[in-house]
TORPA-269555 format. One record per atom (N, C-alpha, C): x, y, z. Coordinates in steps of 0.2 Angstrom, whole numbers, plus 5000, padded with zeros to 4 digits. Example, Ala and Ser with C-alpha at 12.3 -4.5 7.8 and 13.67 -1.06 7.14 Angstrom:
<lovexs>
506649725039;506249785039;506649845039;506449895035;506849955036;506450005039;
</lovexs>
This chain:
<lovexs>
438454224818;437954184817;437954124812;437954034816;438154004810;437753984805;437053984808;436753964802;436153984803;435654024799;435154054797;434554014793;433953974795;433553964791;433054014788;432654014783;432354064781;431654014777;431054034781;430453994778;430354054771;430154034767;429854064761;429354074760;428954134761;428254144762;427954194759;427154174755;426954244753;426254214752;425754254749;425054254750;424754264743;425154284738;424954304730;425054244726;424954154728;424954114723;424654114717;424654104712;424154114708;423754044708;423853984711;423453914708;422953914715;423253934721;422853924726;423254004731;422854054729;422854104733;422954114742;423154134743;423354124752;423354074755;423654014751;423853924754;424153934760;424453974764;424953954766;424753984772;424054014771;423754034779;423153984780;422953954775;422353904775;422353864781;421953854786;421853804790;421853734789;422553704791;422553624793;422353614802;421953564804;421753564809;421653624814;421453664811;421153724816;421653774816;422353774813;422953824812;423153834807;423653894803;423653904799;424153864794;424353834788;424653774787;425353804786;425553864787;426353904788;426453884796;425853904800;425953874807;426053804808;425953754803;425953694805;426853674803;427053724796;427753704796;428053714801;427953794802;428353824808;428553764815;427953734815;428153714822;428653624819;428653614815;428953554810;429553574811;429753634808;430553644808;430853684814;430453694818;430653694825;430953644830;430653584827;430953534830;431653494827;431653534821;432453524820;432953534824;433653504825;434053524831;434453584826;434753584820;435153604818;435053674813;434453704815;434253744811;434353834813;434853824819;435153904820;434453944822;434453994819;434054044821;433454034814;432954044816;432254024811;431954094810;431654124805;431554174802;431054164797;430454184795;430054184789;430254254786;430454234779;430554304772;430054314768;429754344770;429054384766;429154424760;428654474759;428954514753;428654594758;428854644755;428554684759;427954724756;427354684751;426954704749;426454694755;425854744753;425454734759;424854684759;424954634752;424654574755;425154534757;425654554760;425954504766;425854494773;425654564775;425454604779;425154544786;424754504783;424354444788;425154404789;425654384783;426054344787;426454374793;426654454793;426754444797;426754464803;425954474803;425454454811;425554404813;425654344809;425554284811;426254264814;426754294810;427454284814;427554304821;427254384822;427154404829;426854374834;426354334833;425854314837;426254234838;426654214836;427154144836;427854174838;428054234841;428554264843;429254234837;429154244832;429554224825;429754284823;430454294820;430654354815;430254334808;430154414805;429954424799;430154464795;430654444791;431154474786;430754494781;430554554778;430054574773;430754614767;430554594762;430954614757;430454624749;430854624742;430554614738;430054554736;429654584732;429154524731;429354474726;429554504722;429754464714;430454444714;430854474716;431554474716;431754434725;431754364726;431654344730;432354304730;432954324726;433554324728;433854374732;433554424731;433654474734;433354494740;432854474741;432654444748;432954414753;433254384750;433654324753;434354364755;434554404751;435254434752;435154474757;434654514756;434654564761;434654534769;434254474767;433954434775;434654424779;435254404774;435854374775;436154444778;436054494773;436554544776;436254564783;435754584785;435454574791;435554534797;435554474796;435754424802;436554394801;436854414796;437654394797;437654334797;437354274794;437654214796;438154174792;438454124792;438754114787;438354054783;437954024786;437653974781;436853994780;436353974776;435754004777;435353914773;434753924776;434453854777;433753894771;433553864766;432953894761;432553834762;431953854764;431153794763;430553874761;430253824759;429553844757;429053844762;428753904763;427953894769;427453824765;427553814757;427053754755;427253694757;427653684760;427853624762;427653584769;427253584772;427053574778;427153504780;427353454777;427553384777;428153384779;428853434779;429353404779;429453384785;430153364783;430453304789;430953344792;430953364799;431453384804;432153344803;432053264802;432753234804;433153254795;432653254789;432953264784;433353354783;433053374787;433253454788;433853454792;433953414797;434653414800;435253374798;435053324791;435353274790;435853304783;435153354780;435453394774;435953464779;435853494783;436453534787;436853494789;437053424791;437553404793;437953384788;437853374782;438053344776;438553424773;438153464775;438253544771;438853564775;439053544781;439453564786;440053534787;439853464786;440453404786;440753414779;440653414774;440953404767;441053504765;441053544770;441253604767;441053634760;440353614758;439953624752;439853704753;439753744747;439353794744;438653794746;438453734743;437753714741;437653644743;437153624745;436753584748;436253554749;435853514745;435153494745;434853434746;434353424747;433853364749;433053364745;433053334739;432453344735;432053294730;431653304726;431553254722;431953224718;432453274717;432953254713;433453214714;433453214722;433853144723;433353114727;432953094726;432353034728;431853054732;431853114735;431253134740;430753144736;430153154742;429453164738;429653234737;429053264731;429153344731;428653374736;429053424740;428653434746;429253434753;429753384754;430353384758;430853404756;430953464751;431353484748;431753544753;432453524755;432753574759;433453594756;433753674757;434253684751;434753744758;435153704758;435853744761;436253784757;436553834758;436953884756;437453924759;438053914757;438453954761;438354034759;438554094764;438354144762;438754184757;439154154756;439754184749;439554154744;439254094744;438754074736;438154134735;437754124741;437154164741;437354244738;438054274741;438154334737;438354344730;438954284729;438954284721;438154294717;438054234718;437154234716;436754294714;436854324720;436554384718;436854464714;437554444715;437854504711;437954474706;437854404704;438154394696;437354394694;436854364695;436254334692;435954394688;435654394682;435354444678;434654414677;434654344676;433754324671;433254314676;432754334675;432154344680;432154284682;432354234681;432254164683;432654154688;433254174689;433854164693;433654224698;433254284697;433154334701;432554294707;431954254702;431454234706;431654154710;432054124709;432254054712;432654074714;432854074721;433454084723;434054064723;434153994721;434653934720;434853934714;434253944710;434453924703;435253934700;435453994700;435954014698;436653974702;436553954707;437153914710;436953834708;436353804706;436153744704;436653724698;436453774691;436653764686;437253794684;437753794689;438653804688;438853764694;438753694691;439353654695;440053664696;440253694691;440853694689;441153764694;440653814698;440953864700;440753854708;440353814709;440053794717;439953734719;440353714723;440453644727;439853624729;439453574727;438953544726;438653504731;438353454736;438153414738;437453384739;437253334740;436653324742;436553254745;435953254750;435653214752;435253164748;435453094747;435053054743;434653024749;433953014746;433452974750;433552894748;433252844754;433652774752;433152744749;432552774748;432152744743;431752804737;431752784731;431452834725;430752854726;430452924729;430052924730;429852984727;430152994721;430253074717;429453074712;429153034713;428553024708;427853044715;427953054721;427553084727;427653164727;426953174727;426953254729;426653264734;427053284739;426853314747;426953384747;426853434743;426753494743;426253524740;426153594742;425253634741;425353684735;425153674730;425153714723;424353714722;423853654724;423253664720;422953634725;422053654725;421553614731;421753554732;421853524727;421853454728;422453444732;423053464732;423753464735;423553464744;423053524743;422853534751;422453494755;421953464750;421453414752;421853334756;422553344751;423053274752;423453284759;423653334760;424053364768;423353374772;422853394772;422453384777;422153334778;422053284774;422053214776;422553174779;423253184778;423853154781;423753184788;423653244788;423753284797;423253234799;422553244798;421853204799;422153144803;422453094798;422653054800;423253024805;423853084805;424153054808;424353094814;424353154814;424453204818;424253204826;423453194826;423253174834;423453124837;423853084833;424353024837;424953034838;425353054833;425953074832;426153144828;426153194833;426253254830;426753274828;427453234829;428153234824;428153194819;427753164815;427753114810;428253144806;428553084803;429153094798;428853064792;429253064788;429253034781;429052974779;429352914786;429252864785;428652834786;428352864793;427552864794;427252894788;427352954785;426852954779;426852894773;427352884774;427552824768;427152754772;427352754777;426852694780;426152694778;425752764781;425152784780;424952774772;425252784768;424952774761;425152704757;425452664762;425352594760;424752564763;424652574769;424052554772;423452584768;423352644765;422952684762;423152704755;423252674750;423552694744;422852744740;422152744744;422052804739;422152854741;422452874744;422552954747;423052964742;423352934740;424052974733;423552974727;423052934726;422452984721;422153044723;422153064728;421753134728;422153194724;422853204723;423153254720;423853204715;423753154712;424053114708;424153164703;
</lovexs>
């Protein structure tokens, strides 16, 4: 398998418990993100990576209803969860996103994967540190880099945050990034709080009915017409 895309999900978030299952226009937020991810061309095999804790049984049930693989592993050691998923599916490259980012842009996903393959990187990203709004983050890593991180990482932070070990060692891993054409890094399009969820819901209400495949540029144009939306979760 060339590419495995894993959407990381759990229900035990502390600031907004069960957020990935909260409904956005009548469907779980996580389902909305799966719908958007499936619109990308380069994602290869798509699966959800959740924990084996009973609290995440509902995530597996949702995946089953959507005919989507659900890989379950450690709740706290997310690096191990990703490594075990890589062992199971045996891809050459792994794409990582989280299920609390339902505004992700399939175009950015595709371009990040293309950049990763063309440059033959160990790790490639698109995120707020390269100018994108927080919530459009995409990470791609080769399987060898993931295995090295799994084998060598010791700190709790490195085990909880899958790519932190890789990102902290530019001398060890060849890294690249997709840079946003405009600096939008001060914008918050992810869901951690009730205010974030209200913002996401309003964007869907205003864009989805007329254009289910809306992207980053569509959202920016919406915010230009309705700047008050940005104050919801500023």
